[in-house]
C-alpha positions as CSV (number, residue, x, y, z in Angstrom):
1,M,23.0,6.2,-7.0
2,K,22.8,4.0,-10.2
3,Y,25.2,2.6,-11.6
4,L,25.9,1.0,-15.5
5,L,24.5,-1.8,-16.1
6,S,24.5,-3.4,-19.7
7,G,21.5,-5.5,-21.3
8,I,17.7,-5.9,-20.6
9,C,16.5,-6.3,-17.2
10,V,13.0,-7.8,-16.5
11,L,10.9,-8.3,-13.4
12,S,8.9,-11.2,-11.8
13,L,6.4,-11.3,-8.9
14,L,7.8,-13.2,-6.7
15,T,7.4,-16.2,-4.0
16,A,6.0,-15.7,-0.8
17,C,8.8,-16.3,2.5
18,D,9.1,-19.0,4.6
19,S,9.4,-17.3,7.8
20,D,10.7,-20.6,9.7
21,M,13.4,-20.6,7.5
22,W,15.0,-17.5,9.8
23,S,14.8,-20.3,12.6
24,L,15.9,-23.1,10.8
25,H,17.7,-25.7,12.9
26,D,18.5,-29.4,12.8
27,D,16.7,-31.5,15.3
28,N,19.8,-33.9,15.7
29,K,22.3,-31.3,16.2
30,G,21.0,-28.3,17.0
31,A,22.6,-26.4,14.6
32,F,21.9,-25.2,11.0
33,V,21.5,-27.7,8.5
34,E,24.4,-26.7,5.8
35,I,25.1,-28.5,2.5
36,E,27.9,-29.2,0.1
37,G,28.7,-27.6,-2.7
38,N,28.3,-24.0,-3.7
39,P,25.5,-22.5,-1.5
40,I,25.2,-18.5,-1.2
41,S,27.1,-17.7,1.7
42,T,30.0,-20.0,0.8
43,T,30.1,-19.2,-3.0
44,L,30.1,-15.0,-2.1
45,S,33.1,-16.1,0.5
46,E,35.1,-17.1,-2.1
47,M,34.6,-13.8,-4.4
48,E,36.3,-11.1,-4.2
49,A,34.1,-8.7,-4.5
50,Y,31.9,-9.3,-1.9
51,Q,34.0,-9.4,1.2
52,E,32.5,-7.0,2.8
53,W,29.1,-8.5,2.7
54,V,30.4,-11.3,3.4
55,K,31.3,-9.9,7.0
56,V,27.9,-9.0,7.6
57,L,26.8,-12.1,6.9
58,N,29.4,-13.5,9.9
59,Y,28.6,-10.9,12.0
60,S,24.5,-11.6,11.6
61,E,24.8,-15.0,12.5
62,E,23.0,-15.6,8.7
63,F,25.8,-16.7,7.4
64,S,24.9,-20.7,8.1
65,V,20.9,-19.7,6.8
66,L,21.9,-18.6,3.6
67,N,24.1,-22.0,2.8
68,A,21.3,-24.3,4.1
69,L,18.6,-26.8,1.6
70,Y,16.6,-28.3,4.3
71,D,14.7,-27.2,7.1
72,H,13.3,-30.3,8.9
73,S,13.7,-31.7,5.6
74,K,11.9,-29.2,3.5
75,A,13.3,-28.1,0.4
76,H,14.1,-24.4,0.9
77,Q,15.7,-22.0,-2.4
78,F,16.8,-18.3,-2.0
79,T,16.9,-15.4,-4.2
80,H,19.7,-13.4,-2.5
81,L,20.5,-9.7,-3.6
82,A,24.3,-9.0,-2.4
83,P,25.8,-5.6,-2.3
84,T,29.2,-5.2,-4.0
85,N,32.6,-3.9,-1.7
86,D,32.2,-0.5,-3.1
87,A,28.6,-0.5,-2.1
88,V,28.6,-1.6,1.7
89,L,31.7,1.2,1.7
90,A,29.2,3.7,0.5
91,F,26.4,2.7,2.9
92,Y,28.6,2.3,5.7
93,A,30.1,6.2,4.9
94,Q,26.2,7.8,4.5
95,R,25.4,6.3,8.4
96,G,28.9,7.4,9.0
97,V,30.1,4.1,10.6
98,Q,33.3,2.7,9.9
99,G,32.2,-0.8,10.0
100,I,29.2,-3.3,10.8
101,E,29.5,-3.5,14.4
102,E,29.1,0.1,15.6
103,L,25.4,-0.6,14.0
104,G,24.7,-3.4,15.9
105,K,24.1,-7.3,15.0
106,D,19.9,-6.7,15.3
107,Y,21.0,-4.1,12.6
108,A,23.2,-6.4,10.6
109,K,20.0,-9.1,10.8
110,A,17.3,-6.4,9.1
111,M,20.1,-5.6,6.3
112,V,20.2,-9.3,5.7
113,H,16.5,-10.0,5.5
114,N,15.9,-6.4,3.7
115,M,18.0,-8.3,1.4
116,T,16.6,-12.0,0.5
117,I,13.4,-13.8,-1.1
118,D,13.2,-16.7,1.4
119,G,11.3,-18.8,-1.8
120,D,11.9,-20.1,-5.2
121,S,15.2,-18.9,-7.2
122,L,13.7,-16.4,-9.6
123,K,15.2,-15.7,-13.4
124,L,14.0,-12.3,-13.6
125,T,15.0,-12.4,-17.1
126,E,12.4,-15.1,-18.1
127,K,9.7,-13.9,-16.0
128,F,8.9,-10.1,-16.6
129,G,6.7,-9.0,-19.5
130,S,7.3,-6.3,-22.1
131,D,4.5,-4.0,-20.5
132,V,5.1,-4.3,-16.8
133,L,7.5,-1.9,-15.8
134,R,7.1,-2.7,-11.9
135,Y,6.7,-5.6,-8.9
136,E,6.2,-5.3,-6.0
137,H,6.8,-8.3,-3.5
138,F,8.2,-9.2,-0.2
139,N,11.2,-9.9,1.4
140,E,12.2,-11.7,4.3
141,D,11.8,-9.0,6.8
142,D,8.2,-8.8,5.5
143,E,8.6,-5.8,3.4
144,Q,7.4,-4.9,0.3
145,L,10.4,-4.4,-2.2
146,A,10.0,-2.5,-5.2
147,F,11.3,-3.9,-8.0
148,I,11.3,-1.1,-11.6
149,I,12.6,-1.4,-14.4
150,D,13.5,2.4,-15.6
151,E,13.8,2.4,-19.8
152,E,14.6,5.9,-19.8
153,S,18.0,5.5,-17.8
154,T,21.4,7.1,-18.9
155,E,23.7,6.0,-16.6
156,G,22.0,2.5,-16.2
157,G,22.0,1.4,-19.4
158,F,18.4,0.7,-22.0
159,R,15.5,-0.5,-19.4
160,A,17.4,-1.4,-16.4
161,I,16.5,-2.4,-13.4
162,Y,16.8,-1.0,-10.0
163,L,15.5,-2.2,-6.6
164,Q,12.7,0.8,-4.6
165,D,14.4,3.0,-7.4
166,S,17.4,3.2,-6.1
167,V,19.9,0.1,-5.9
168,H,20.6,-0.9,-9.3
169,L,20.9,-4.9,-10.0
170,S,22.6,-7.1,-12.2
171,R,21.0,-8.8,-15.1
172,N,23.0,-11.4,-14.4
173,Y,22.3,-14.0,-11.6
174,I,24.9,-16.1,-10.1
175,T,23.6,-20.2,-9.7
176,C,24.3,-21.3,-6.6
177,S,23.1,-25.0,-5.2
178,N,20.2,-23.5,-2.8
179,G,19.5,-20.5,-4.6
180,F,20.3,-17.2,-7.4
181,V,22.3,-14.2,-5.9
182,Y,22.0,-10.8,-7.8
183,T,24.7,-8.0,-7.8
184,A,23.3,-5.2,-5.9
185,A,25.5,-1.5,-6.9
186,G,23.7,-0.9,-3.2
187,V,22.8,-1.4,0.2
188,L,19.0,-0.8,0.8
189,P,18.7,0.9,4.6
190,P,16.7,-1.9,6.4
191,L,13.6,-0.7,8.1
192,V,14.1,-0.9,11.6
193,E,12.9,3.0,12.6
194,S,9.4,4.0,12.9
195,I,7.6,7.1,11.4
196,Y,8.4,8.9,14.4
197,R,12.4,7.8,14.4
198,R,12.3,9.1,11.0
199,L,11.3,12.8,12.2
200,V,13.5,12.9,14.7
201,E,16.6,11.7,12.4
202,D,15.9,14.3,10.0
203,G,16.3,16.7,12.4
204,Q,13.9,19.5,11.0
205,N,10.7,18.7,12.8
206,S,11.0,20.0,16.1
207,I,7.2,21.7,16.3
208,M,5.3,18.2,14.7
209,L,7.5,16.2,16.9
210,E,5.9,18.8,20.2
211,A,2.6,18.2,18.6
212,L,2.8,14.8,18.6
213,R,3.8,14.4,21.8
214,A,2.0,16.8,23.1
215,T,-1.4,14.8,21.9
216,G,0.2,11.1,22.7
217,Y,0.4,10.1,19.2
218,D,4.4,10.5,19.3
219,K,3.4,6.6,20.5
220,V,1.5,5.8,18.0
221,L,3.7,6.8,15.2
222,N,6.6,5.1,17.3
223,T,4.7,1.5,17.8
224,V,5.5,-0.8,15.2
225,A,3.6,-4.3,16.0
226,D,1.1,-4.5,19.0
227,T,0.4,-7.3,20.9
228,T,-3.2,-8.4,21.5
229,Y,-4.8,-11.5,24.0
230,V,-8.3,-12.8,22.0
231,L,-9.6,-15.6,24.1
232,G,-6.5,-16.0,25.6
233,A,-4.6,-16.4,22.2
234,R,-1.8,-14.0,21.6
235,K,-2.5,-12.1,18.1
236,I,0.8,-9.8,16.8
237,S,-0.7,-7.0,14.5
238,Q,1.6,-4.2,12.7
239,P,0.1,-1.2,12.2
240,K,0.5,1.0,9.0
241,Y,0.0,4.6,8.7
242,T,1.0,7.5,6.1
243,F,1.9,10.5,7.9
244,L,1.7,14.2,6.2
245,N,4.5,15.7,7.9
246,V,4.9,19.9,7.8
247,P,8.7,21.1,8.4
248,D,9.4,23.2,10.7
249,N,10.2,25.5,7.4
250,G,6.7,24.6,6.3
251,F,5.6,26.2,9.8
252,K,7.4,28.7,9.6
253,A,6.2,30.3,6.5
254,S,3.5,30.4,7.8
255,G,4.2,32.9,10.9
256,I,4.2,29.4,13.6
257,N,7.8,29.0,15.1
258,S,6.5,27.2,18.2
259,L,3.8,24.8,19.5
260,S,1.8,27.8,21.3
261,D,1.7,29.4,17.6
262,L,0.0,27.0,16.5
263,K,-2.5,26.4,19.1
264,N,-3.0,29.7,18.8
265,A,-3.4,29.8,15.0
266,L,-5.6,26.7,15.0
267,F,-8.5,28.5,17.3
268,A,-8.1,31.5,15.5
269,R,-9.6,29.4,13.0
270,V,-12.8,28.1,15.0
271,S,-15.5,30.4,15.4
272,N,-16.9,28.2,18.2
273,A,-15.2,29.4,21.8
274,S,-16.1,26.4,23.7
275,V,-13.6,24.5,22.1
276,T,-10.4,24.2,23.6
277,A,-6.7,24.7,21.9
278,D,-6.1,21.3,22.7
279,S,-9.0,19.8,21.1
280,L,-8.4,21.3,18.5
281,L,-4.2,20.2,18.7
282,K,-5.5,16.9,18.3
283,Q,-7.7,17.1,15.5
284,Y,-4.5,18.3,13.6
285,V,-2.4,16.1,14.0
286,E,-5.6,13.6,13.7
287,Y,-6.0,15.0,10.4
288,H,-2.3,14.4,9.2
289,I,-2.4,10.3,9.8
290,V,-4.1,7.8,7.3
291,D,-4.7,4.6,8.1
292,G,-2.6,2.4,5.5
293,S,0.8,2.6,4.2
294,Y,0.7,5.0,0.8
295,S,3.4,5.9,-1.2
296,A,2.4,9.9,-2.6
297,A,1.9,8.3,-5.9
298,Q,-0.8,6.0,-4.6
299,F,-1.9,8.8,-1.8
300,C,-3.0,10.4,-4.8
301,E,-4.3,7.9,-7.3
302,T,-7.4,9.1,-9.1
303,A,-10.0,7.5,-10.6
304,G,-11.9,8.0,-14.1
305,G,-9.9,10.2,-15.9
306,D,-11.2,12.2,-12.3
307,S,-7.7,14.6,-11.2
308,V,-9.4,15.0,-7.8
309,S,-8.4,12.3,-4.9
310,I,-10.7,11.8,-1.4
311,R,-8.0,10.3,1.5
312,N,-10.0,10.0,5.1
313,P,-7.7,11.2,8.0
314,K,-8.1,10.0,11.4
315,A,-9.9,13.1,12.3
316,P,-13.8,12.3,12.5
317,F,-15.3,13.6,9.4
318,Q,-12.6,15.0,8.0
319,I,-11.3,14.4,4.1
320,I,-8.2,15.6,2.4
321,M,-8.8,16.1,-1.1
322,T,-5.4,16.2,-3.2
323,T,-5.4,17.4,-7.0
324,Q,-3.0,16.6,-9.4
325,H,-0.9,19.4,-11.3
326,D,0.9,19.2,-14.2
327,G,5.0,19.9,-14.4
328,G,7.4,20.6,-16.5
329,T,10.9,19.1,-16.4
330,L,13.8,19.2,-13.6
331,E,17.1,17.9,-14.5
332,D,15.9,16.4,-17.6
333,S,13.3,14.3,-15.8
334,T,9.5,15.6,-15.9
335,Y,8.3,15.8,-12.7
336,C,4.2,16.4,-11.3
337,F,3.3,17.7,-7.8
338,F,-0.1,18.1,-6.4
339,T,-2.0,20.6,-4.3
340,V,-3.3,19.8,-1.2
341,N,-7.1,21.2,0.3
342,D,-7.9,24.5,-2.6
343,E,-3.5,24.9,-2.9
344,D,-3.5,25.2,1.0
345,S,0.0,22.8,0.7
346,S,1.3,20.9,-2.0
347,Y,3.8,18.1,-2.3
348,V,5.6,15.8,-4.6
349,K,5.9,11.9,-6.3
350,P,9.0,11.4,-4.4
351,L,9.9,8.3,-7.4
352,L,10.6,11.2,-9.2
353,L,11.9,14.2,-7.1
354,K,14.1,12.8,-4.9
355,N,16.8,14.5,-1.7
356,V,15.0,17.7,-2.8
357,H,14.1,20.6,-0.6
358,G,13.0,24.1,-1.3
359,V,12.8,23.8,-4.7
360,E,10.2,26.6,-6.5
361,I,7.0,25.7,-9.1
362,G,5.3,29.1,-10.6
363,Q,3.7,30.6,-7.8
364,H,3.4,27.6,-6.0
365,T,4.7,27.1,-2.6
366,Q,7.8,25.0,-2.1
367,L,7.8,21.3,-2.1
368,Y,10.2,18.8,0.1
369,A,10.0,15.5,-0.5
370,F,12.0,12.9,2.2
371,E,14.9,11.1,1.7
372,H,13.5,8.3,3.8
373,E,10.1,8.1,2.8
374,I,9.4,4.7,4.2
375,A,9.5,3.3,7.4
376,K,8.3,0.6,9.4
377,N,5.2,1.2,10.3
378,G,4.2,3.1,7.1
379,R,5.4,6.1,5.2
380,L,6.1,9.6,5.8
381,I,4.8,12.6,3.0
382,N,6.0,16.0,3.3
383,V,3.8,19.1,2.6
384,S,4.9,22.7,1.7
385,D,2.4,24.1,4.6
386,W,0.7,24.0,7.7
387,M,-2.1,22.1,6.4
388,P,-5.0,23.1,8.8
389,V,-8.6,21.1,8.7
390,Y,-9.9,21.7,5.2
391,E,-13.9,21.7,4.3
392,P,-13.8,21.3,0.7
393,K,-16.9,21.8,-1.3
394,P,-18.1,18.5,-3.0
395,T,-16.2,17.0,-5.4
396,T,-16.5,13.5,-7.9
397,V,-15.3,10.8,-5.2
398,V,-14.7,6.6,-6.4
399,W,-15.2,4.9,-3.9
400,D,-13.2,1.8,-4.1
401,L,-15.0,-1.2,-2.8
402,A,-11.8,-3.2,-1.4
403,D,-9.8,-0.4,-0.7
404,Y,-10.2,-0.7,3.1
405,A,-7.2,-0.3,5.4
406,E,-8.1,-4.1,6.9
407,V,-8.4,-5.1,3.4
408,R,-4.7,-4.5,2.6
409,N,-3.0,-4.9,6.1
410,Y,-4.5,-8.2,5.8
411,A,-2.9,-8.9,2.6
412,A,0.1,-7.7,3.6
413,E,0.6,-9.5,6.4
414,N,-0.3,-13.0,4.9
415,N,1.4,-12.1,1.6
416,I,-1.5,-12.4,-0.7
417,V,-1.7,-9.8,-3.7
418,Y,-3.2,-7.0,-3.0
419,Q,-4.0,-4.3,-5.7
420,P,-2.0,-5.7,-8.2
421,L,0.1,-4.0,-11.0
422,A,-0.8,-6.1,-13.9
423,V,-3.6,-8.7,-14.9
424,A,-2.7,-12.5,-13.9
425,N,-3.7,-15.2,-15.7
426,S,-5.0,-16.6,-12.5
427,E,-7.1,-15.0,-9.5
428,S,-6.0,-14.3,-6.4
429,M,-8.5,-13.8,-3.6
430,F,-9.1,-14.5,0.4
431,N,-12.4,-14.2,2.4
432,A,-12.7,-10.6,4.4
433,S,-15.5,-11.5,5.6
434,K,-14.4,-11.1,8.7
435,L,-12.4,-7.8,8.2
436,G,-14.2,-4.8,10.2
437,C,-14.6,-3.1,7.3
438,Y,-17.4,-4.9,6.5
439,E,-21.0,-6.3,8.4
440,V,-21.6,-9.3,6.7
441,E,-25.1,-11.5,7.5
442,L,-25.5,-14.8,5.6
443,G,-29.2,-15.6,4.1
444,P,-30.7,-18.1,6.5
445,E,-30.9,-20.8,3.7
446,G,-27.1,-20.2,3.0
447,A,-25.2,-18.9,-0.1
448,G,-24.8,-20.8,-3.4
449,D,-21.4,-21.9,-4.4
450,G,-20.8,-18.8,-6.1
451,N,-18.7,-19.4,-8.9
452,G,-16.3,-21.1,-6.4
453,Y,-15.9,-18.2,-3.6
454,Y,-16.1,-18.4,-0.4
455,Q,-19.2,-17.4,1.3
456,G,-19.3,-13.8,2.4
457,V,-17.4,-11.0,1.3
458,S,-14.4,-12.3,-1.1
459,Y,-11.3,-9.8,-2.2
460,V,-10.8,-10.5,-5.6
461,T,-8.0,-9.6,-8.4
462,C,-9.0,-9.6,-11.4
463,K,-7.6,-11.3,-15.0
464,N,-7.3,-10.0,-18.3
465,N,-11.3,-10.3,-18.7
466,L,-11.7,-7.6,-15.8
467,K,-8.6,-5.8,-16.6
468,N,-10.9,-2.2,-16.9
469,C,-11.6,-3.0,-13.2
470,Y,-9.8,0.1,-10.6
471,H,-7.1,-1.3,-9.1
472,L,-7.3,-4.5,-11.0
473,D,-9.7,-5.9,-8.3
474,R,-12.6,-6.4,-7.0
475,I,-15.4,-7.7,-3.9
476,V,-17.4,-10.6,-4.6
477,I,-20.3,-10.7,-2.6
478,N,-22.3,-14.1,-1.9
479,V,-24.4,-14.1,1.1
480,G,-27.6,-15.7,-0.5
481,Y,-31.3,-14.7,-0.6
482,M,-32.0,-12.7,2.3
483,G,-28.1,-12.0,3.5
484,S,-26.7,-8.7,3.7
485,V,-23.6,-6.3,3.7
486,S,-22.8,-2.9,4.9
487,M,-19.5,-1.1,4.6
488,K,-18.9,2.4,5.2
489,C,-18.0,5.1,2.1
490,P,-14.9,7.5,2.7
491,T,-16.4,10.7,4.0
492,L,-18.0,12.7,1.9
493,A,-18.6,16.4,1.9
494,K,-22.1,17.8,2.1
495,G,-24.2,18.0,-0.7
496,K,-26.0,16.5,-3.6
497,Y,-24.9,13.6,-5.2
498,K,-25.6,11.2,-8.4
499,V,-24.1,7.9,-7.2
500,T,-23.5,5.3,-10.0
501,L,-22.3,2.1,-9.7
502,G,-19.1,0.0,-11.1
503,M,-19.8,-3.8,-11.4
504,A,-18.0,-6.8,-13.2
505,Y,-19.6,-8.9,-15.5
506,T,-18.5,-12.1,-16.6
507,T,-19.8,-15.1,-18.5
508,N,-20.7,-16.7,-14.8
509,H,-23.0,-13.8,-14.7
510,S,-25.2,-14.0,-18.1
511,F,-28.2,-15.7,-16.2
512,M,-28.6,-12.8,-14.5
513,R,-28.4,-10.5,-17.6
514,Q,-31.2,-12.5,-18.8
515,Q,-33.0,-13.0,-15.6
516,K,-33.4,-17.1,-16.3
517,N,-34.9,-18.4,-13.2
518,C,-33.2,-15.3,-11.4
519,K,-33.7,-11.6,-11.0
520,G,-30.9,-10.2,-11.6
521,G,-29.1,-9.7,-8.5
522,M,-32.4,-7.7,-7.0
523,M,-31.1,-5.9,-3.9
524,R,-32.6,-3.5,-1.3
525,L,-29.9,-0.6,-0.9
526,S,-29.4,1.6,1.9
527,V,-28.1,4.6,3.3
528,D,-27.6,5.6,6.3
529,G,-30.7,3.4,7.2
530,K,-33.2,5.3,4.4
531,N,-32.9,6.1,1.4
532,E,-34.2,2.8,0.4
533,I,-34.2,1.8,-3.4
534,I,-34.9,-2.3,-5.1
535,T,-32.7,-2.2,-8.1
536,A,-31.4,-5.5,-9.9
537,P,-27.8,-4.3,-11.4
538,Y,-27.4,-6.9,-13.6
539,T,-30.4,-6.3,-15.9
540,T,-28.7,-3.0,-17.4
541,I,-26.4,-4.6,-19.2
542,T,-27.1,-5.2,-22.4
543,S,-23.7,-7.1,-23.6
544,A,-22.7,-10.2,-23.1
545,Q,-18.8,-9.4,-23.1
546,P,-16.6,-9.5,-20.2
547,N,-16.6,-6.3,-18.4
548,V,-17.0,-3.7,-16.1
549,Y,-20.3,-1.7,-16.1
550,S,-22.1,1.0,-14.4
551,A,-25.8,1.2,-13.1
552,V,-26.9,4.4,-11.2
553,L,-27.9,3.5,-7.9
554,Y,-29.5,7.3,-7.4
555,D,-30.0,10.2,-9.7
556,E,-30.2,12.5,-6.8
557,I,-29.4,12.0,-2.9
558,E,-27.9,14.4,-0.5
559,F,-26.1,14.1,2.6
560,T,-26.3,17.6,4.9
561,E,-23.1,16.8,6.7
562,T,-19.9,16.3,5.9
563,A,-19.2,12.1,7.2
564,P,-18.5,9.1,5.7
565,H,-22.0,6.8,5.6
566,T,-23.1,3.3,5.6
567,F,-24.4,1.0,2.3
568,K,-26.6,-1.5,2.7
569,F,-26.8,-3.8,0.7
570,L,-29.9,-6.8,1.3
571,V,-30.1,-9.6,-1.4
572,L,-33.5,-10.3,-2.8
573,D,-32.5,-12.6,-5.7
574,P,-33.7,-16.8,-4.7
575,A,-31.1,-17.6,-7.0
576,A,-28.2,-16.1,-4.4
577,T,-29.2,-19.6,-2.2
578,T,-30.2,-21.9,-5.4
579,S,-27.5,-21.7,-8.1
580,A,-24.0,-21.7,-8.5
581,K,-23.4,-19.2,-10.4
582,F,-24.9,-16.2,-8.4
583,S,-22.2,-13.6,-7.2
584,L,-22.6,-9.5,-6.8
585,E,-19.0,-8.7,-7.9
586,F,-18.5,-4.9,-7.3
587,D,-15.5,-2.8,-8.1
588,T,-16.7,1.0,-7.0
589,I,-19.2,3.1,-6.7
590,T,-18.7,6.9,-7.8
591,F,-19.9,9.8,-6.4
592,T,-20.9,12.9,-8.6
593,P,-21.2,16.4,-8.1
594,I,-24.9,17.2,-8.3
595,E,-25.4,21.6,-8.1
């Protein structure tokens, strides 16, 4: 529910969290360090409007943390989003409980962490630009919070600010001695449930749940953290998935009323009698799981004006094709919807159409949106049909060379900006060479300084001079003469394609464009160990203006099976070792079908 807010609200990119703060103790006293004056918890406890939330702070044992200033003599500041009494009571009513004690102490802690950013105090009204309506950043539970401005809100006022598109925030803040407090007209449910638990609690997914249990993927979608040991050192990873769920009524619309019916329907679609129903069921479940946590809007995002997006599920050598369609209006709100795999299934953007079940749109099947799309280990998107494995025709595919689950997860785990929503005054970057998606081999004589970037492959965001980069980021390759980088493209439908490289050009690349003591970024490119070509992409650029430019790699290449393909870039330009300005900065590779 959205609440009235007067005035204009703005946002800022939030600072990174410090996980040590939430284990803050005084070395001498073994207690939290509290300060005199008006710290956050004390301030809230003296205000009648927040007494229900103060009970949560006390019960969760986080009251003292939000009163703290120092962690071992290190200063700390917080930005805290404090729900009102009405908001807390409304949240209890939604959960079917009378008070915080019924939810448990761990849940209470998660509630507080979910509404807290441990870092510099944020004056949101001073940080937001007029063209930026959304920012995402991490809370103290290492989950991304989306801060959204609604310019058309009739309940919240012009340019009202919302948290996760559902919790209305105040424009004004309370100044405390250890941070700022913004009033929240709702409680953001903490992410303690896995995708699997979300499916169970939804109560509408019995057939899909049986399929998950039968294939063992119930355990996968119920895992929020994996612990492994590498050379004796413990490593904790947090896998993220996007699950395309089929509710029971989606199955039943196709005459599937049980797990047995599902197996029979899958078997009826194949011509090879040697395959088993169990193997088909496993492939079917894997077809509905995609690595990485994507909202429906992100999952369906297209590039270059093309209306089709391609995603790779866990099922080997399969792809999911999504086509966007213009919608009309529903309750005076513009919406759009998507068909999956040539209109076999449909789904919607949850941010535009929420809590809707069984909505008929034209002649298309019913659309569904999850009330709780986000889970601790990823996101859920409901589809309207049973969505079997589909063999699409070749279509334009834009391969973002920085869009891998490994890159996304590394950025999330380390609180690093990934696929920013707006250009910034400075670049953000990290070395991605050791991530599994890139196979890097440095040249025998090493690499030049590469514009100050690390050697190997770096993930780099974009400033305004490269605002045309897809997702406002690119990879920077700096492996030296005779060094190489290999990576797999998305699964492509079998067929013939024209292949075009999109590359970022800056003033540092001028000598490469003009081939001054340089061969223009010359490299040998191969696909699956064959189809070798020699290309110097930066020599094709005719303008001196920084921008994203394209160069044709293959006028025609044919793939005889639906599969991903390995591209290997072997650098043949000696300047890659001798010049500090040399770098190959690649944005995308586009595959355009040839009839």
